[in-house]
KEROKE-704287 format. One record per residue (C-alpha): x, y, z; residue in one letter. Coordinates in steps of 0.02 Angstrom, whole numbers, padded with zeros to 5 digits, always signed. Example, Ala and Ser with C-alpha at 12.3 -4.5 7.8 and 13.67 -1.06 7.14 Angstrom:
+00615-00225+00390a +00684-00053+00357s 
***
This chain:
+04705+05372+06213m +04606+05338+06063k +04456+05218+06083k +04529+05074+05975v +04696+05080+06065e +04605+05091+06234r +04502+04944+06197i +04651+04834+06147n +04734+04890+06305t +04586+04845+06414i +04570+04668+06335m +04750+04634+06377r +04720+04706+06551y +04568+04592+06590i +04650+04438+06497n +04789+04434+06628n +04663+04437+06774r +04554+04306+06854a +04428+04439+06910h +04400+04629+06886f +04270+04764+06912t +04199+04922+06832i +04280+05016+06961s +04450+04949+06925e +04435+04985+06748i +04381+05160+06781m +04534+05194+06893g +04666+05102+06789e +04606+05193+06626f +04547+05355+06699n +04369+05346+06610i +04200+05372+06669s +04082+05229+06726r +03977+05236+06574s +04133+05230+06450t +04198+05086+06546a +04035+04990+06529i +04012+05028+06342r +04195+04973+06323d +04156+04799+06417i +04002+04768+06310r +04099+04800+06148e +04235+04684+06209i +04100+04557+06242e +04034+04587+06073a +04200+04549+05992m +04199+04375+06058g +04292+04380+06233m +04190+04269+06351p +04160+04370+06499l +04043+04313+06643v +03966+04441+06756a +03953+04408+06940e +03797+04457+07031v +03806+04548+07199g +03854+04696+07289r +04040+04684+07248d +04010+04596+07082g +04117+04613+06937g +04174+04502+06789y +04289+04358+06754f +04351+04277+06598v +04295+04090+06560m +04427+03966+06579n +04508+03908+06412n +04466+04073+06322s +04593+04158+06211v +04624+04331+06174l +04521+04399+06020p +04617+04461+05870t +04696+04628+05896v +04621+04770+05790r +04712+04900+05695f +04667+05078+05654t +04680+05128+05470d +04831+05237+05521n +04923+05098+05607e +04895+04969+05450i +04967+05111+05336k +05116+05127+05454a +05150+04939+05460l +05143+04930+05265f +05251+05080+05229i +05376+05015+05350a +05385+04853+05258f +05396+04954+05089m +05530+05064+05150a +05642+04922+05209t +05612+04814+05057r +05768+04774+04951n +05882+04812+05102q +05967+04649+05124q +05878+04625+05291l +05861+04456+05376p +05710+04356+05390y +05648+04409+05212l +05540+04259+05194k +05460+04287+05362s +05431+04473+05330r +05341+04412+05170q +05225+04289+05253s +05192+04431+05386l +05139+04550+05256g +05014+04417+05181e +04943+04386+05352k +04925+04568+05386l +04824+04576+05227l +04715+04436+05281g +04665+04530+05441l +04603+04696+05362i +04445+04741+05265s +04433+04763+05074k +04442+04945+05082n +04597+04944+05181q +04673+04822+05065q +04630+04936+04916d +04723+05080+05005d +04876+04978+05024l +04879+04927+04838v +04862+05111+04793l +05004+05154+04910l +05112+05018+04834n +05081+05094+04673q +05120+05276+04703i +05264+05259+04845l +05438+05226+04782l +05582+05202+04907f +05779+05175+04880e +05815+05013+04791g +05642+04997+04723t +05610+04953+04545n +05489+05090+04475p +05426+04977+04341y +05391+04838+04457n +05386+04883+04636p +05355+04703+04691d +05522+04643+04613l +05644+04561+04728l +05820+04524+04651d +05937+04398+04717l +06048+04532+04764s +05916+04588+04892d +05942+04438+05003l +06052+04449+05149p +06208+04351+05171h +06152+04175+05219p +06266+04182+05383m +06176+04332+05446l +06014+04240+05515e +06121+04111+05598k +06226+04244+05683l +06076+04325+05753i +06008+04159+05822q +06166+04126+05906i +06177+04303+05974l +06004+04287+06052l +06091+04150+06163l +06273+04201+06183d +06380+04362+06135h +06535+04259+06148y +06583+04189+05980l +06717+04108+05874l +06698+04179+05698i +06784+04120+05539t +06826+04242+05412i +06883+04217+05232q +07024+04357+05205e +07060+04350+05029e +07134+04175+04999k +07165+04153+05196v +07040+04093+05316i +07059+04158+05499k +06964+04124+05661s +06940+04248+05789y +06875+04232+05972p +06759+04387+06002i +06633+04462+06114y +06509+04543+06000l +06462+04721+06051l +06359+04768+05902h +06284+04691+05733l +06257+04852+05621y +06224+04897+05447r +06317+05036+05358e +06330+05084+05169k +06231+04920+05128s +06352+04813+05217l +06320+04704+05374w +06469+04732+05491l +06518+04641+05664i +06594+04765+05792e +06686+04637+05922g +06811+04641+06061f +06949+04521+06006d +06976+04409+06161l +07144+04351+06091k +07215+04521+06041e +07110+04615+06171e +07050+04754+06069k +06908+04806+05963k +06888+04752+05777q +06755+04767+05636i +06723+04609+05524f +06614+04613+05372p +06466+04487+05382v +06498+04449+05196d +06670+04380+05234h +06594+04260+05373l +06602+04075+05334t +06559+04009+05507n +06509+04049+05680v +06501+03956+05844d +06486+03991+06028p +06656+04023+06115y +06712+03898+06256p +06663+03969+06422t +06840+03927+06509k +06930+04047+06393k +06810+04193+06416r +06839+04370+06497l +06693+04442+06595s +06591+04569+06517k +06657+04696+06654k +06831+04657+06615q +06796+04686+06429i +06717+04856+06460l +06856+04902+06580e +06986+04867+06444k +06890+04956+06307l +06871+05116+06415s +07059+05116+06433k +07079+05103+06252q +06964+05244+06202e +07039+05360+06069e +07066+05539+06104a +06946+05665+06019v +07029+05746+05871n +06889+05815+05776l +06777+05950+05847v +06661+06068+05756f +06502+06170+05774e +06346+06152+05664l +06228+06281+05615g +06044+06243+05557p +06098+06207+05378k +06236+06088+05425a +06112+05995+05550i +05992+05965+05410v +06136+05892+05312q +06190+05782+05454f +06012+05715+05475k +06016+05658+05294k +06177+05561+05316y +06306+05538+05455h +06422+05392+05495p +06345+05275+05613l +06466+05308+05754k +06456+05493+05750v +06332+05593+05851s +06291+05775+05898i +06244+05867+06042s +06124+06012+06025y +06180+06177+06111t +06014+06268+06111n +05831+06214+06155p +05779+06245+05977y +05898+06122+05906q +05971+06250+05780t +06150+06234+05835t +06251+06080+05889a +06429+06017+05925i +06517+05867+05859l +06659+05775+05948k +06731+05619+05875t +06902+05519+05839f +06954+05500+05653i +07100+05365+05620n +07208+05473+05503v +07311+05315+05472h +07163+05230+05387n +07154+05295+05205p +06970+05237+05192e +06907+05321+05344e +07006+05478+05306l +06929+05486+05127t +06755+05456+05200e +06767+05588+05331i +06841+05717+05205t +06689+05686+05080n +06564+05694+05225w +06627+05857+05284l +06608+05933+05110l +06437+05861+05109f +06398+05957+05281l +06427+06117+05182g +06483+06288+05237g +06376+06297+05391d +06503+06229+05512i +06639+06309+05623k +06793+06198+05646v +06863+06198+05822k +06990+06050+05802k +07037+05950+05658v +07186+05840+05602p +07302+05911+05467e +07272+05762+05363e +07086+05799+05349v +07123+05980+05308l +07244+05928+05173e +07110+05801+05101g +06983+05942+05091i +07104+06054+05004q +07143+05924+04875e +06963+05894+04839r +06927+06080+04815l +07075+06101+04701c +07007+05958+04602l +06827+06046+04587i +06899+06229+04558c +07058+06207+04461p 
***
């Protein structure tokens, strides 16, 4: 553990205790007595009000009404936070205003040299969705759907929801148990168990017009919902093996619900098993294009005829 990280951790350790000794610090953090004493002195110099107790079994305690000093970041930790902010800019993520104020507070905590490094990074690093001529530009289209933050706030309290969706010119309400809220292809999607139809459904957040908690009396238990879902699980109809080149392509992009299992310790071969709804034209087109994207380093074990036909059609268009 690096020194800065260790000192931050020690501060939290002693701030939660009425009393501690050097021996306890040595044992807890596996450090020598001299290192423990140096760390304690440095923590005192940072402003934590420690009082030493004299005596054979003496130790330290934190004065009453004290507060934990400001957390110190290493240069690399600051760069990691800043680059994470940059990489997720213009991604229609919630709490955009809070993210901006958080970045401003971070800049206020660091030194002038560290600020200069971040300014330079902002000038030379470009991520998807960034305007190369004005990296700080945020378009109105970068803002998430206004219902997204409200949805997240309700989810923190309850997963049983009554959502109202605008479908073309018709408004419909669905009682659901929310399973996941996820983002795919720049769209936020709700994966929920429809409590009325008793099946899994996907709803675009962009079509959401209202969301409220669902009445308690009409709810199924979470256990009942999971049992019904397990009985409805689709049979696997797409199985293929991936070589190292296909694995590289898979890591670049893959549908959210698709995963692979490595078949050797070096992670150079893998197997993929999933279900494709061949009666959904959009899903069928997506999986066809994706299989072509993976390239030739795959070995098909099981595949629906509709997928093969889609691949052949695409190849005929490419090579007439």
